[in-house]
C-alpha positions as CSV (number, residue, x, y, z in Angstrom):
1,X,7.5,15.8,-10.9
2,X,5.1,13.2,-12.2
3,X,1.9,14.6,-13.7
4,X,0.8,11.7,-15.9
5,X,-1.7,9.4,-14.2
6,X,-0.4,6.2,-15.8
7,X,3.2,6.9,-15.0
8,X,2.1,7.6,-11.4
9,X,0.4,4.2,-11.1
10,X,3.3,2.4,-12.9
11,X,5.8,3.8,-10.4
12,X,3.7,2.8,-7.4
13,X,3.3,-0.8,-8.5
14,X,6.9,-1.1,-9.6
15,X,8.0,0.1,-6.1
16,X,5.8,-2.6,-4.6
17,X,7.3,-5.2,-6.9
18,X,10.9,-4.2,-6.0
19,X,10.2,-4.5,-2.3
20,X,8.6,-7.9,-2.6
21,X,11.4,-9.1,-4.8
22,X,14.0,-7.9,-2.3
23,X,12.3,-9.9,0.5
24,X,12.1,-13.0,-1.7
25,X,15.7,-13.1,-3.0
26,X,17.7,-11.5,-0.2
27,X,15.9,-13.4,2.6
28,X,17.1,-10.6,4.9
29,X,16.0,-10.9,8.5
30,X,15.1,-7.2,8.4
31,X,11.9,-8.1,6.5
32,X,10.7,-10.4,9.3
33,X,10.3,-7.3,11.5
34,X,9.5,-4.7,8.9
35,X,7.5,-6.4,6.1
36,X,7.5,-5.1,2.5
37,X,4.0,-3.7,2.9
38,X,5.1,-1.5,5.7
39,X,8.2,-0.3,3.8
40,X,5.9,0.3,0.8
41,X,3.7,2.6,2.8
42,X,6.7,4.5,4.4
43,X,8.6,4.9,1.1
44,X,5.5,6.1,-0.8
45,X,4.8,8.6,2.0
46,X,8.3,9.9,1.6
47,X,7.9,10.3,-2.1
48,X,4.6,12.1,-1.5
49,X,6.3,14.4,1.0
50,X,9.1,15.2,-1.5
51,X,6.6,16.0,-4.2
52,X,7.6,13.3,-6.6
53,X,4.1,13.4,-8.1
54,X,1.5,16.2,-8.5
55,X,-1.4,15.4,-6.2
56,X,-4.0,17.3,-8.3
57,X,-2.9,16.0,-11.7
58,X,-2.7,12.4,-10.5
59,X,-6.0,12.4,-8.5
60,X,-8.2,11.2,-11.4
61,X,-6.1,8.0,-11.7
62,X,-6.2,7.5,-8.0
63,X,-9.9,8.0,-7.8
64,X,-10.6,5.7,-10.7
65,X,-8.7,2.8,-9.3
66,X,-8.7,2.8,-5.5
67,X,-12.2,1.7,-4.6
68,X,-12.7,-0.5,-7.6
69,X,-9.5,-2.5,-6.8
70,X,-10.3,-2.4,-3.0
71,X,-13.7,-4.2,-3.3
72,X,-12.3,-6.8,-5.7
73,X,-9.5,-7.5,-3.3
74,X,-11.8,-8.0,-0.3
75,X,-13.8,-10.5,-2.4
76,X,-10.7,-12.5,-3.3
77,X,-9.5,-12.5,0.3
78,X,-12.8,-13.9,1.6
79,X,-12.7,-16.7,-0.9
80,X,-10.1,-18.3,1.3
81,X,-12.4,-18.1,4.4
82,X,-14.3,-21.4,4.3
83,X,-16.4,-21.3,7.5
84,X,-16.5,-25.1,7.6
85,X,-12.7,-25.3,7.9
86,X,-12.6,-22.5,10.5
87,X,-15.0,-24.4,12.7
88,X,-12.5,-27.3,12.8
89,X,-10.3,-25.1,15.0
90,X,-12.4,-26.3,18.0
91,X,-14.1,-24.3,20.7
92,X,-11.1,-23.4,22.8
93,X,-9.1,-21.9,19.9
94,X,-12.1,-20.2,18.5
95,X,-12.8,-18.8,22.0
96,X,-9.2,-17.6,22.2
97,X,-9.5,-15.8,18.9
98,X,-12.7,-14.0,19.9
99,X,-11.3,-13.2,23.3
100,X,-8.4,-11.5,21.5
101,X,-10.9,-9.6,19.2
102,X,-13.1,-8.5,22.1
103,X,-10.1,-7.3,24.2
104,X,-8.8,-5.3,21.2
105,X,-12.2,-3.7,20.8
106,X,-12.2,-2.8,24.5
107,X,-8.7,-1.4,24.2
108,X,-9.7,0.9,21.5
109,X,-12.8,2.1,23.2
110,X,-11.1,2.7,26.6
111,X,-8.1,4.4,25.0
112,X,-10.3,6.8,23.0
113,X,-12.4,7.5,26.0
114,X,-9.3,8.7,27.8
115,X,-7.5,10.4,25.0
116,X,-10.4,11.7,22.8
117,X,-9.7,15.3,23.5
118,X,-5.9,15.4,22.5
119,X,-6.5,13.0,19.6
120,X,-9.3,15.1,18.2
121,X,-13.1,14.8,17.7
122,X,-12.9,12.9,14.5
123,X,-10.0,10.6,15.5
124,X,-12.6,7.8,16.2
125,X,-12.9,7.2,12.4
126,X,-9.1,6.6,11.8
127,X,-9.0,4.5,15.0
128,X,-12.0,2.5,13.7
129,X,-10.0,1.8,10.6
130,X,-7.0,0.8,12.7
131,X,-9.3,-1.5,14.7
132,X,-10.5,-3.1,11.5
133,X,-6.8,-3.9,10.7
134,X,-6.1,-5.1,14.2
135,X,-9.1,-7.4,14.2
136,X,-8.5,-8.5,10.6
137,X,-5.9,-7.2,8.2
138,X,-4.9,-4.3,5.9
139,X,-7.8,-5.1,3.6
140,X,-10.3,-4.6,6.5
141,X,-8.6,-1.3,7.4
142,X,-9.1,0.0,3.9
143,X,-12.7,-1.3,3.9
144,X,-13.5,0.6,7.1
145,X,-11.9,3.7,5.5
146,X,-14.2,3.4,2.6
147,X,-17.2,2.9,4.9
148,X,-16.5,6.2,6.8
149,X,-14.9,8.1,3.9
150,X,-11.8,8.8,5.9
151,X,-9.3,11.2,4.3
152,X,-5.8,10.0,3.4
153,X,-4.2,12.5,5.9
154,X,-6.2,11.0,8.8
155,X,-5.4,7.5,7.6
156,X,-1.7,8.2,7.7
157,X,-1.9,8.4,11.6
158,X,-3.5,5.0,11.7
159,X,-1.0,3.4,9.3
160,X,2.0,4.8,11.3
161,X,0.6,3.2,14.4
162,X,-0.2,0.0,12.5
163,X,3.4,-0.3,11.4
164,X,5.4,0.9,14.4
165,X,3.3,-0.6,17.3
166,X,2.5,-3.7,15.4
167,X,6.2,-4.4,14.7
168,X,7.1,-4.1,18.4
169,X,4.2,-6.3,19.3
170,X,5.4,-9.0,16.9
171,X,8.8,-9.0,18.5
172,X,7.3,-9.2,22.0
173,X,5.2,-12.2,21.1
174,X,8.1,-14.0,19.5
175,X,10.1,-13.3,22.7
176,X,7.2,-14.6,24.8
177,X,7.5,-18.0,23.3
178,X,10.2,-18.8,25.8
179,X,7.7,-18.2,28.6
180,X,5.2,-20.7,27.2
181,X,5.9,-23.6,29.6
182,X,5.6,-21.4,32.7
183,X,2.6,-19.6,31.4
184,X,0.7,-22.9,30.5
185,X,1.5,-24.2,34.0
186,X,0.2,-21.0,35.6
187,X,-3.1,-21.1,33.7
188,X,-3.3,-24.9,34.0
189,X,-3.8,-25.2,30.2
190,X,-4.2,-28.6,28.4
191,X,-2.4,-28.6,25.0
192,X,-3.1,-32.2,24.0
193,X,-5.7,-31.2,21.3
194,X,-3.3,-28.9,19.4
195,X,-1.4,-31.6,17.5
196,X,-4.6,-33.4,16.4
197,X,-6.2,-30.2,15.1
198,X,-3.0,-29.2,13.3
199,X,-2.7,-32.6,11.7
200,X,-6.2,-32.5,10.3
201,X,-5.9,-29.0,9.0
202,X,-2.5,-29.8,7.3
203,X,-4.1,-32.7,5.5
204,X,-6.9,-30.5,4.3
205,X,-4.5,-27.9,3.0
206,X,-2.4,-30.5,1.1
207,X,-5.6,-31.9,-0.5
208,X,-6.5,-28.5,-1.9
209,X,-3.1,-27.6,-3.3
210,X,-3.0,-27.1,-7.1
211,X,-1.1,-25.2,-9.8
212,X,-1.8,-21.5,-10.5
213,X,-2.9,-21.5,-14.1
214,X,-3.8,-18.8,-16.6
215,X,-7.4,-20.0,-16.5
216,X,-7.5,-19.5,-12.7
217,X,-6.0,-16.1,-12.8
218,X,-8.2,-14.7,-15.6
219,X,-11.4,-16.2,-14.1
220,X,-10.6,-14.9,-10.6
221,X,-9.6,-11.5,-11.9
222,X,-12.8,-11.1,-14.0
223,X,-15.0,-12.4,-11.2
224,X,-13.6,-10.1,-8.6
225,X,-13.9,-7.0,-10.8
226,X,-17.5,-7.9,-11.7
227,X,-18.3,-8.4,-8.0
228,X,-16.7,-5.0,-7.3
229,X,-18.8,-3.4,-9.9
230,X,-22.1,-5.1,-8.9
231,X,-21.4,-4.3,-5.2
232,X,-20.9,-0.6,-5.9
233,X,-24.1,-0.4,-7.9
234,X,-25.9,-2.3,-5.2
235,X,-24.5,0.2,-2.6
236,X,-25.9,3.1,-4.6
237,X,-29.4,1.5,-4.9
238,X,-29.5,0.3,-1.3
239,X,-28.4,3.6,0.1
240,X,-31.3,5.3,-1.7
241,X,-33.8,2.8,-0.4
242,X,-32.4,2.3,3.1
243,X,-30.4,5.3,4.0
244,X,-29.6,4.2,7.6
245,X,-26.4,2.8,6.1
246,X,-24.3,4.8,3.6
247,X,-23.3,3.6,0.1
248,X,-19.8,2.4,1.1
249,X,-21.1,0.3,4.0
250,X,-23.8,-1.4,1.8
251,X,-21.0,-2.1,-0.8
252,X,-18.8,-3.7,1.8
253,X,-21.6,-5.9,3.1
254,X,-22.4,-7.1,-0.5
255,X,-18.8,-7.9,-1.2
256,X,-18.4,-9.7,2.2
257,X,-21.5,-11.9,1.6
258,X,-20.4,-12.7,-2.0
259,X,-17.0,-13.7,-0.7
260,X,-18.2,-15.9,2.0
261,X,-20.7,-17.7,-0.3
262,X,-18.0,-18.1,-2.9
263,X,-15.6,-19.6,-0.3
264,X,-17.9,-22.7,0.1
265,X,-18.1,-23.3,-3.6
266,X,-15.4,-24.8,-6.0
267,X,-14.3,-21.2,-6.6
268,X,-13.0,-21.1,-3.1
269,X,-10.6,-24.0,-3.8
270,X,-9.0,-22.4,-6.9
271,X,-5.3,-21.7,-6.7
272,X,-4.3,-18.1,-7.2
273,X,-6.7,-16.2,-4.9
274,X,-4.0,-15.4,-2.3
275,X,-1.5,-14.2,-5.0
276,X,-4.0,-12.1,-6.9
277,X,-5.5,-10.6,-3.8
278,X,-2.0,-9.7,-2.6
279,X,-1.2,-7.9,-5.8
280,X,-4.4,-5.8,-5.3
281,X,-3.6,-5.2,-1.6
282,X,-0.1,-3.8,-2.4
283,X,-1.6,-1.7,-5.1
284,X,-4.3,-0.2,-2.8
285,X,-1.8,0.4,0.0
286,X,0.6,2.2,-2.4
287,X,-2.3,4.3,-3.7
288,X,-3.4,5.3,-0.2
289,X,0.2,6.2,0.9
290,X,0.7,8.2,-2.2
291,X,-1.8,10.8,-0.9
292,X,-0.3,11.1,2.6
293,X,2.6,13.4,3.6
294,X,4.8,13.2,6.6
295,X,4.2,17.0,7.0
296,X,0.7,16.1,8.2
297,X,1.9,13.8,11.0
298,X,2.8,16.4,13.7
299,X,0.6,14.5,16.2
300,X,2.1,11.0,15.4
301,X,3.9,10.5,18.8
302,X,0.5,10.8,20.6
303,X,-1.0,8.3,18.2
304,X,1.9,5.9,18.7
305,X,1.4,6.2,22.5
306,X,-2.3,5.5,22.1
307,X,-1.5,2.4,20.1
308,X,0.7,1.1,22.9
309,X,-2.1,1.8,25.4
310,X,-4.5,-0.2,23.2
311,X,-2.0,-3.2,23.1
312,X,-1.4,-3.0,26.8
313,X,-5.2,-3.2,27.6
314,X,-5.6,-6.0,25.0
315,X,-2.7,-8.0,26.6
316,X,-4.0,-7.6,30.1
317,X,-7.5,-8.6,29.3
318,X,-6.3,-11.6,27.2
319,X,-4.2,-12.9,30.1
320,X,-7.2,-12.6,32.4
321,X,-9.3,-14.6,29.8
322,X,-6.4,-17.2,29.6
323,X,-6.4,-17.6,33.4
324,X,-10.2,-18.0,33.6
325,X,-10.6,-20.3,30.6
326,X,-7.2,-22.1,30.8
327,X,-6.0,-20.9,27.4
328,X,-2.4,-21.9,26.5
329,X,0.3,-19.5,25.4
330,X,0.1,-20.7,21.8
331,X,-3.6,-20.0,21.5
332,X,-3.3,-16.6,23.1
333,X,-0.3,-15.5,21.1
334,X,-1.5,-16.7,17.7
335,X,-5.0,-15.4,18.4
336,X,-3.5,-12.0,19.2
337,X,-1.3,-11.9,16.2
338,X,-4.0,-13.4,13.9
339,X,-6.0,-10.3,14.8
340,X,-3.3,-7.6,14.9
341,X,-0.9,-9.0,12.3
342,X,-3.2,-11.1,10.0
343,X,-2.1,-13.8,7.6
344,X,1.3,-12.2,7.1
345,X,2.6,-12.9,10.7
346,X,0.2,-15.3,12.5
347,X,1.7,-18.3,10.7
348,X,5.2,-17.1,11.5
349,X,4.4,-17.1,15.2
350,X,2.6,-20.5,14.9
351,X,5.6,-21.9,13.1
352,X,7.9,-20.7,15.8
353,X,6.1,-23.0,18.2
354,X,5.9,-25.9,15.7
355,X,5.9,-26.2,11.9
356,X,2.9,-28.5,12.2
357,X,0.9,-25.6,13.7
358,X,1.2,-23.2,10.8
359,X,-2.2,-24.1,9.4
360,X,-3.8,-23.1,12.7
361,X,-2.2,-19.6,12.4
362,X,-3.4,-19.3,8.8
363,X,-7.0,-20.2,9.6
364,X,-7.1,-17.9,12.7
365,X,-5.9,-15.1,10.5
366,X,-8.5,-15.8,7.9
367,X,-11.2,-15.5,10.5
368,X,-10.0,-11.9,11.0
369,X,-10.9,-11.1,7.4
370,X,-14.4,-12.2,8.2
371,X,-15.0,-10.1,11.3
372,X,-12.4,-7.3,10.9
373,X,-14.6,-4.9,8.8
374,X,-17.7,-5.3,10.9
375,X,-15.7,-5.2,14.1
376,X,-14.0,-2.0,13.1
377,X,-17.2,-0.3,12.2
378,X,-19.0,-1.3,15.4
379,X,-16.0,-0.2,17.6
380,X,-15.8,3.1,15.7
381,X,-19.5,3.8,16.3
382,X,-19.1,3.2,20.0
383,X,-16.0,5.5,20.1
384,X,-18.0,8.2,18.3
385,X,-20.2,8.5,21.4
386,X,-17.2,10.0,23.3
387,X,-16.4,12.6,20.5
């Protein structure tokens, strides 16, 4: 059993590295449906269940790193979210994205209203974190967890749903590509603007490509850690002066604002933000999973069923929106996966339609990072009314 905090951290990060390496060098199709980040969570939970490390002895190392890395990670992710580029998607695709976001929120609220008794009075918190993920990404989920101070055991339910239900949803959307011509004809969608938008976005992406240098990495690392420190200090002061929001929420708001401002400066164009933020993301996910045991998941089947109910409501509402506003299958599918899957899977679905449309999937996914945390918190607050 591991009792040393440094050894515990080293094992977690090494496990993440092995999984990412396996995906890169084996190119196994298995990773298209079960990405390394999901495997990392599941394997780390198994190790926790088997007692590979002592929870009490390793808690100081966990507590010292988790939030500090988390807020640095959010800042780095948001540096890629240049609002000016996102607006280039055009009103129809932006409308499709927000239609997906709204329908997801409605799905969560309706599902909790129906199942709040069997799920539990405090389940709205973990569902709010899951909503943050399904509107944005894993970083948003962890940010909502910090805002509501959700325990690792409760988060385990949300993460199990996030991995199982999400994987099946991805497979469904990839299968649905074959229905695109019939769907577009049924909703009377005009797809003529997609190629033009994609071309412009692809040109912008190529213009900003650059090498990842030591200078970039050390500057981005130092900047993100300083922002994390300043944000947490600000959160403490703001909570004391304006207690209607807790410390964690103020901290997340500070980090979000700093990231969005940084995204429109030259810092937002620096190469390395995605790679460094992914290192932090995998580290935080491993830390979270390391405190969750499968022995605490006796109610997981009910949560998985609740996840499918949320997706069903989301899908039905999105189809209704598509019929009313004549949204094509590409817009609906990528908007849905940009919310639920984030930057890891939205470009894959976009590329399955056409390689030229990958930038659209990327930018839609980046929009999720902007709204995911706030959306998760708002939906959670509404769900709390049913508790």
